[in-house]
MARVEX-463121 format. One record per residue (C-alpha): x negated, y, z negated; residue in one letter. Coordinates in steps of 0.2 Angstrom, whole numbers, plus 5000, padded with zeros to 4 digits. Layout:
// MARVEX-463121
+------+------+------+---+
|   xx |   yy |   zz | r |
+------+------+------+---+
|    X |    Y |    Z | A |
...
+------+------+------+---+
//
This chain:
// MARVEX-463121
+------+------+------+---+
|   xx |   yy |   zz | r |
+------+------+------+---+
| 4894 | 5343 | 4607 | M |
| 4875 | 5346 | 4605 | K |
| 4862 | 5330 | 4606 | L |
| 4858 | 5326 | 4589 | R |
| 4837 | 5327 | 4590 | I |
| 4828 | 5318 | 4576 | A |
| 4807 | 5318 | 4576 | I |
| 4793 | 5305 | 4570 | V |
| 4778 | 5315 | 4565 | G |
| 4775 | 5334 | 4560 | Y |
| 4759 | 5338 | 4568 | G |
| 4754 | 5349 | 4582 | N |
| 4765 | 5340 | 4592 | L |
| 4782 | 5338 | 4581 | G |
| 4781 | 5356 | 4575 | R |
| 4782 | 5359 | 4595 | G |
| 4795 | 5347 | 4598 | V |
| 4804 | 5357 | 4584 | E |
| 4800 | 5374 | 4590 | C |
| 4808 | 5369 | 4609 | A |
| 4825 | 5357 | 4602 | V |
| 4828 | 5374 | 4592 | N |
| 4828 | 5386 | 4607 | A |
| 4839 | 5373 | 4618 | A |
| 4856 | 5378 | 4616 | E |
| 4862 | 5361 | 4620 | D |
| 4853 | 5349 | 4606 | M |
| 4852 | 5353 | 4587 | E |
| 4836 | 5345 | 4575 | L |
| 4845 | 5335 | 4563 | V |
| 4830 | 5323 | 4555 | A |
| 4812 | 5325 | 4553 | L |
| 4804 | 5307 | 4548 | F |
| 4787 | 5306 | 4539 | T |
| 4775 | 5292 | 4534 | R |
| 4770 | 5307 | 4522 | R |
| 4778 | 5309 | 4506 | D |
| 4793 | 5321 | 4512 | P |
| 4794 | 5333 | 4498 | K |
| 4776 | 5339 | 4503 | T |
| 4782 | 5345 | 4520 | I |
| 4789 | 5361 | 4522 | K |
| 4796 | 5364 | 4539 | T |
| 4798 | 5381 | 4550 | A |
| 4817 | 5377 | 4552 | S |
| 4822 | 5369 | 4536 | G |
| 4827 | 5353 | 4543 | V |
| 4831 | 5338 | 4532 | P |
| 4814 | 5327 | 4529 | V |
| 4813 | 5311 | 4526 | F |
| 4802 | 5294 | 4526 | S |
| 4800 | 5285 | 4541 | V |
| 4806 | 5269 | 4533 | V |
| 4822 | 5277 | 4532 | D |
| 4824 | 5283 | 4552 | A |
| 4833 | 5266 | 4556 | I |
| 4845 | 5268 | 4542 | A |
| 4850 | 5286 | 4552 | K |
| 4852 | 5278 | 4568 | K |
| 4871 | 5281 | 4568 | D |
| 4867 | 5301 | 4567 | D |
| 4851 | 5300 | 4580 | I |
| 4857 | 5303 | 4600 | D |
| 4834 | 5304 | 4604 | V |
| 4822 | 5302 | 4593 | L |
| 4805 | 5309 | 4597 | I |
| 4788 | 5301 | 4594 | L |
| 4776 | 5315 | 4590 | C |
| 4761 | 5302 | 4586 | G |
| 4744 | 5296 | 4593 | G |
| 4740 | 5288 | 4609 | S |
| 4725 | 5278 | 4600 | A |
| 4734 | 5268 | 4586 | N |
| 4752 | 5275 | 4582 | D |
| 4763 | 5276 | 4597 | L |
| 4758 | 5254 | 4604 | P |
| 4766 | 5252 | 4589 | E |
| 4780 | 5265 | 4584 | Q |
| 4787 | 5265 | 4603 | T |
| 4791 | 5248 | 4605 | P |
| 4798 | 5247 | 4586 | F |
| 4808 | 5260 | 4587 | F |
| 4816 | 5257 | 4605 | A |
| 4825 | 5244 | 4597 | D |
| 4836 | 5254 | 4588 | H |
| 4835 | 5273 | 4596 | F |
| 4835 | 5283 | 4614 | N |
| 4818 | 5286 | 4612 | V |
| 4802 | 5298 | 4619 | I |
| 4783 | 5298 | 4616 | D |
| 4769 | 5306 | 4624 | S |
| 4758 | 5290 | 4626 | F |
| 4742 | 5296 | 4639 | D |
| 4730 | 5284 | 4638 | T |
| 4732 | 5281 | 4658 | H |
| 4723 | 5263 | 4659 | A |
| 4736 | 5256 | 4646 | K |
| 4753 | 5263 | 4651 | I |
| 4759 | 5249 | 4662 | P |
| 4755 | 5236 | 4646 | E |
| 4764 | 5248 | 4636 | H |
| 4779 | 5250 | 4647 | F |
| 4780 | 5233 | 4648 | E |
| 4779 | 5232 | 4626 | N |
| 4795 | 5245 | 4628 | V |
| 4805 | 5240 | 4642 | D |
| 4808 | 5223 | 4633 | K |
| 4814 | 5230 | 4616 | K |
| 4824 | 5245 | 4625 | S |
| 4834 | 5233 | 4637 | R |
| 4839 | 5221 | 4622 | T |
| 4844 | 5235 | 4612 | A |
| 4852 | 5243 | 4628 | K |
| 4844 | 5261 | 4623 | K |
| 4833 | 5271 | 4635 | I |
| 4815 | 5273 | 4632 | A |
| 4805 | 5286 | 4641 | V |
| 4787 | 5285 | 4639 | I |
| 4772 | 5295 | 4646 | S |
| 4781 | 5313 | 4645 | C |
| 4772 | 5328 | 4645 | G |
| 4760 | 5337 | 4660 | W |
| 4747 | 5323 | 4663 | D |
| 4755 | 5309 | 4661 | P |
| 4769 | 5319 | 4667 | G |
| 4772 | 5333 | 4675 | M |
| 4754 | 5330 | 4685 | F |
| 4759 | 5314 | 4688 | S |
| 4776 | 5319 | 4699 | I |
| 4765 | 5331 | 4709 | N |
| 4753 | 5319 | 4713 | R |
| 4770 | 5308 | 4718 | L |
| 4776 | 5321 | 4730 | Y |
| 4758 | 5325 | 4737 | G |
| 4757 | 5306 | 4741 | Q |
| 4775 | 5306 | 4749 | A |
| 4772 | 5321 | 4758 | I |
| 4754 | 5317 | 4766 | L |
| 4750 | 5300 | 4765 | P |
| 4737 | 5304 | 4776 | D |
| 4727 | 5313 | 4764 | G |
| 4715 | 5312 | 4745 | R |
| 4721 | 5319 | 4727 | D |
| 4710 | 5327 | 4715 | Y |
| 4716 | 5332 | 4697 | T |
| 4705 | 5344 | 4687 | F |
| 4708 | 5347 | 4667 | W |
| 4704 | 5362 | 4659 | G |
| 4695 | 5370 | 4653 | K |
| 4704 | 5365 | 4636 | G |
| 4708 | 5355 | 4618 | V |
| 4713 | 5336 | 4623 | S |
| 4726 | 5332 | 4611 | Q |
| 4724 | 5316 | 4613 | G |
| 4705 | 5315 | 4615 | H |
| 4702 | 5326 | 4598 | S |
| 4714 | 5311 | 4590 | D |
| 4702 | 5299 | 4596 | A |
| 4688 | 5304 | 4588 | I |
| 4697 | 5307 | 4571 | R |
| 4701 | 5288 | 4570 | R |
| 4681 | 5285 | 4571 | I |
| 4675 | 5281 | 4554 | D |
| 4666 | 5297 | 4545 | G |
| 4676 | 5310 | 4556 | V |
| 4684 | 5323 | 4545 | L |
| 4692 | 5334 | 4559 | D |
| 4687 | 5335 | 4577 | A |
| 4689 | 5345 | 4595 | R |
| 4687 | 5339 | 4611 | Q |
| 4686 | 5351 | 4626 | Y |
| 4688 | 5344 | 4643 | T |
| 4679 | 5356 | 4656 | I |
| 4681 | 5353 | 4675 | P |
| 4663 | 5356 | 4685 | V |
| 4667 | 5373 | 4693 | E |
| 4658 | 5366 | 4710 | N |
| 4669 | 5352 | 4712 | A |
| 4685 | 5361 | 4710 | L |
| 4681 | 5375 | 4723 | L |
| 4673 | 5359 | 4737 | R |
| 4691 | 5354 | 4736 | V |
| 4700 | 5370 | 4736 | R |
| 4689 | 5374 | 4752 | G |
| 4696 | 5359 | 4761 | G |
| 4681 | 5349 | 4759 | E |
| 4689 | 5333 | 4755 | N |
| 4674 | 5327 | 4745 | P |
| 4672 | 5310 | 4737 | E |
| 4668 | 5313 | 4719 | L |
| 4667 | 5300 | 4705 | T |
| 4674 | 5302 | 4688 | T |
| 4659 | 5309 | 4681 | R |
| 4656 | 5324 | 4694 | E |
| 4674 | 5331 | 4691 | K |
| 4671 | 5335 | 4672 | H |
| 4661 | 5336 | 4658 | T |
| 4667 | 5332 | 4640 | R |
| 4662 | 5343 | 4625 | E |
| 4664 | 5335 | 4607 | C |
| 4664 | 5348 | 4590 | F |
| 4665 | 5334 | 4575 | V |
| 4665 | 5336 | 4555 | V |
| 4659 | 5321 | 4550 | A |
| 4661 | 5316 | 4531 | K |
| 4647 | 5319 | 4519 | E |
| 4634 | 5307 | 4518 | G |
| 4643 | 5302 | 4538 | A |
| 4629 | 5291 | 4549 | D |
| 4629 | 5305 | 4564 | L |
| 4621 | 5294 | 4577 | K |
| 4633 | 5281 | 4572 | K |
| 4647 | 5292 | 4577 | I |
| 4640 | 5299 | 4591 | E |
| 4635 | 5282 | 4599 | N |
| 4653 | 5279 | 4598 | E |
| 4662 | 5292 | 4605 | I |
| 4652 | 5294 | 4621 | V |
| 4652 | 5275 | 4624 | T |
| 4673 | 5273 | 4621 | M |
| 4684 | 5267 | 4635 | P |
| 4694 | 5275 | 4641 | N |
| 4694 | 5292 | 4635 | Y |
| 4670 | 5296 | 4635 | F |
| 4661 | 5282 | 4643 | A |
| 4663 | 5288 | 4661 | D |
| 4660 | 5306 | 4657 | Y |
| 4643 | 5315 | 4654 | D |
| 4648 | 5319 | 4637 | T |
| 4640 | 5333 | 4623 | T |
| 4644 | 5330 | 4604 | V |
| 4642 | 5343 | 4590 | H |
| 4641 | 5342 | 4573 | F |
| 4649 | 5356 | 4566 | I |
| 4655 | 5363 | 4546 | T |
| 4674 | 5364 | 4541 | K |
| 4671 | 5382 | 4541 | E |
| 4665 | 5384 | 4560 | E |
| 4679 | 5372 | 4567 | L |
| 4693 | 5381 | 4557 | E |
| 4684 | 5399 | 4563 | R |
| 4680 | 5395 | 4582 | D |
| 4692 | 5380 | 4587 | H |
| 4710 | 5384 | 4580 | T |
| 4719 | 5385 | 4597 | G |
| 4722 | 5374 | 4606 | I |
| 4725 | 5379 | 4626 | P |
| 4724 | 5369 | 4638 | H |
| 4727 | 5366 | 4658 | G |
| 4722 | 5361 | 4675 | G |
| 4725 | 5357 | 4693 | R |
| 4731 | 5343 | 4704 | V |
| 4727 | 5344 | 4725 | F |
| 4735 | 5336 | 4738 | R |
| 4721 | 5339 | 4752 | C |
| 4729 | 5331 | 4769 | G |
| 4732 | 5331 | 4789 | K |
| 4746 | 5330 | 4800 | T |
| 4748 | 5328 | 4820 | N |
| 4732 | 5315 | 4818 | G |
| 4722 | 5325 | 4808 | G |
| 4722 | 5341 | 4818 | K |
| 4730 | 5351 | 4805 | N |
| 4724 | 5350 | 4787 | S |
| 4736 | 5356 | 4772 | H |
| 4732 | 5358 | 4755 | I |
| 4745 | 5357 | 4740 | I |
| 4737 | 5367 | 4723 | E |
| 4748 | 5362 | 4707 | Y |
| 4742 | 5372 | 4690 | S |
| 4744 | 5374 | 4673 | L |
| 4737 | 5387 | 4660 | K |
| 4742 | 5385 | 4642 | L |
| 4743 | 5396 | 4629 | D |
| 4747 | 5379 | 4616 | S |
| 4744 | 5363 | 4624 | N |
| 4756 | 5353 | 4611 | P |
| 4767 | 5366 | 4612 | E |
| 4770 | 5363 | 4633 | F |
| 4768 | 5344 | 4632 | T |
| 4782 | 5345 | 4616 | A |
| 4794 | 5355 | 4628 | S |
| 4793 | 5341 | 4641 | V |
| 4797 | 5329 | 4628 | L |
| 4814 | 5340 | 4623 | V |
| 4817 | 5338 | 4640 | A |
| 4816 | 5322 | 4643 | S |
| 4826 | 5318 | 4628 | A |
| 4839 | 5328 | 4635 | R |
| 4837 | 5316 | 4653 | A |
| 4838 | 5299 | 4642 | A |
| 4853 | 5304 | 4635 | A |
| 4863 | 5307 | 4651 | R |
| 4856 | 5289 | 4656 | M |
| 4860 | 5280 | 4641 | N |
| 4879 | 5290 | 4643 | A |
| 4877 | 5280 | 4660 | E |
| 4874 | 5262 | 4654 | G |
| 4856 | 5264 | 4660 | L |
| 4844 | 5254 | 4648 | C |
| 4825 | 5249 | 4646 | G |
| 4808 | 5259 | 4648 | A |
| 4808 | 5271 | 4661 | K |
| 4794 | 5288 | 4664 | T |
| 4793 | 5303 | 4673 | I |
| 4797 | 5296 | 4690 | F |
| 4813 | 5289 | 4687 | D |
| 4823 | 5303 | 4679 | I |
| 4835 | 5311 | 4693 | P |
| 4827 | 5329 | 4691 | P |
| 4844 | 5337 | 4687 | S |
| 4844 | 5328 | 4670 | Y |
| 4831 | 5337 | 4664 | L |
| 4840 | 5352 | 4666 | H |
| 4853 | 5361 | 4652 | P |
| 4863 | 5366 | 4668 | A |
| 4876 | 5354 | 4678 | S |
| 4874 | 5349 | 4694 | G |
| 4885 | 5362 | 4704 | E |
| 4877 | 5376 | 4695 | E |
| 4860 | 5370 | 4701 | L |
| 4865 | 5369 | 4719 | R |
| 4872 | 5386 | 4717 | K |
| 4858 | 5393 | 4709 | T |
| 4842 | 5384 | 4712 | L |
| 4843 | 5375 | 4729 | L |
+------+------+------+---+
//
């Protein structure tokens, strides 16, 4: 029997989840829930569209609900709310607030005896796993994470939430010299500001206070305050012409030593993504498979990618995985 998946939200991430679910042979997309008028939504797959207020009434027809809202305002409210009724998956990516978000969601999902996998994606997510493996294998070492160059969905969404902003794209750019020093085995001590810069392209509403918008961006805690940030104000036409793609990527390094420092080792994991939301969506969908399996075994509560057995992410059985991948 196929897993019945539903989506909340139909932006870039929601469309990516739709694509990934429809490509999975062990899943079917049964519903899309939106805060907009359902009649205005045309889906690529033709999945039925309902108002988000109707979601709970349909919970018996859904195995896993994938939440595709933003981390700044949507997920802190939506994930605990829906975790009280569904197995849920989210991509909450405000790293500093993950422990607080986890606690809020854990209370609800344990009461409901459901699984809630939070902070799925590639960072947090796949990069987090590689940092964990690196530290476990090379305890005498240092981590380095570089993001980009690429569009950050979460940071772009945070800018769009600012009063006076019509639309925005934010690019995270690694400092090339810092990356080369790490790859070369120098093990440098690097501040947040020394590793990345941030470049923002903003379409402001007519009459908006541009200086106020720029100041709100560059001083925003957890997003821009710790980085050298450049803000460009452009027209809607320029944004649509030059910034329609959503590429991203990055690298995780673990540089460590063994045998009392006699031998050096570098672990490097890299991603180069044509579509940040489609790749993130693919991680969410794999995590939905794992959530359903864990809940079927009687597990409940909030989980992260650290808590999921790798084999639960894959559609194949353990026997098949041992035969073909181990």
